[in-house]
C-alpha positions as CSV (number, residue, x, y, z in Angstrom):
1,M,-9.3,-18.5,0.6
2,N,-8.8,-17.0,4.3
3,Q,-12.8,-17.3,5.6
4,N,-11.9,-14.4,8.4
5,N,-11.5,-11.7,5.6
6,P,-14.6,-10.0,4.0
7,F,-13.2,-9.8,0.8
8,T,-10.6,-11.6,-1.9
9,I,-7.9,-10.0,-4.5
10,K,-8.2,-10.8,-8.1
11,A,-6.0,-10.0,-10.9
12,T,-4.6,-10.7,-14.3
13,V,-1.2,-10.1,-15.3
14,E,0.2,-10.5,-19.2
15,L,3.9,-11.0,-19.8
16,N,4.0,-10.5,-23.8
17,F,6.8,-12.0,-25.8
18,E,8.3,-11.5,-29.5
19,N,7.5,-15.2,-30.0
20,S,5.7,-18.3,-28.7
21,K,9.6,-20.3,-28.7
22,T,10.7,-17.7,-25.9
23,R,6.8,-17.8,-24.2
24,D,7.4,-21.5,-24.2
25,I,10.9,-21.4,-22.4
26,S,9.6,-19.1,-19.9
27,Y,6.5,-21.4,-19.3
28,N,8.5,-24.3,-18.5
29,S,11.1,-22.2,-16.5
30,F,8.3,-21.0,-14.0
31,L,5.7,-24.1,-14.1
32,P,8.1,-26.0,-11.2
33,E,7.6,-23.3,-9.1
34,L,4.0,-22.7,-9.5
35,E,3.4,-25.0,-7.0
36,K,5.6,-23.5,-4.2
37,L,4.0,-20.2,-4.4
38,N,0.8,-21.6,-3.7
39,T,-0.3,-20.9,-0.4
40,K,-3.8,-21.1,1.8
41,R,-4.0,-17.2,1.3
42,S,-2.7,-17.3,-2.4
43,K,-3.1,-19.2,-5.3
44,I,-1.3,-18.2,-8.9
45,K,-2.5,-20.2,-12.0
46,I,-0.7,-19.8,-15.6
47,E,-1.9,-20.1,-19.1
48,K,-0.5,-19.4,-22.3
49,K,-2.1,-17.8,-25.1
50,E,-0.5,-16.7,-28.3
51,N,2.6,-14.8,-27.4
52,L,1.2,-14.0,-23.9
53,L,1.9,-15.6,-20.6
54,I,-0.9,-14.8,-18.5
55,F,-1.1,-15.3,-14.6
56,H,-4.3,-15.4,-12.7
57,I,-4.1,-14.1,-8.7
58,E,-6.6,-14.9,-6.2
59,S,-5.4,-13.9,-2.9
60,S,-7.2,-13.6,0.3
61,D,-5.4,-10.8,1.7
62,I,-3.3,-7.5,0.6
63,T,0.3,-8.8,2.1
64,A,-0.4,-12.2,0.6
65,F,-1.2,-10.7,-2.9
66,R,1.8,-8.5,-3.1
67,A,4.3,-11.6,-2.2
68,S,2.7,-13.1,-5.6
69,I,3.1,-10.2,-8.0
70,S,6.6,-10.2,-6.2
71,D,7.3,-13.5,-7.7
72,I,5.7,-12.8,-11.2
73,I,8.2,-9.8,-11.1
74,G,11.0,-11.9,-10.0
75,L,10.4,-14.1,-13.1
76,G,10.2,-11.8,-15.4
77,R,13.6,-10.2,-14.0
78,I,15.0,-13.7,-14.6
79,V,13.8,-13.9,-18.3
80,E,14.9,-10.5,-19.4
81,N,18.4,-10.8,-18.0
82,T,18.7,-14.3,-19.4
83,L,17.5,-12.6,-22.9
84,K,19.7,-9.9,-22.8
85,L,23.3,-12.9,-22.4
86,C,21.7,-14.7,-25.3
87,E,22.0,-11.6,-27.5
């Protein structure tokens, strides 16, 4: 992380799915994008647990943290809209 900042920001975001199949589809969809989202200022790691997708964010500044949260929200919107279309 950035050495010029006196702090880092760490957060965990959990997306809870109805079942592990939907979780796995979402996980596999997001995984290729993950590498592109990691920067010098912010890192996102993702893990699967039960019916959850868990995002671990570590950022060196507020702006980078906000961008990471926005990326996760964007994924959530895509998943939500896709699930609605499949109903």
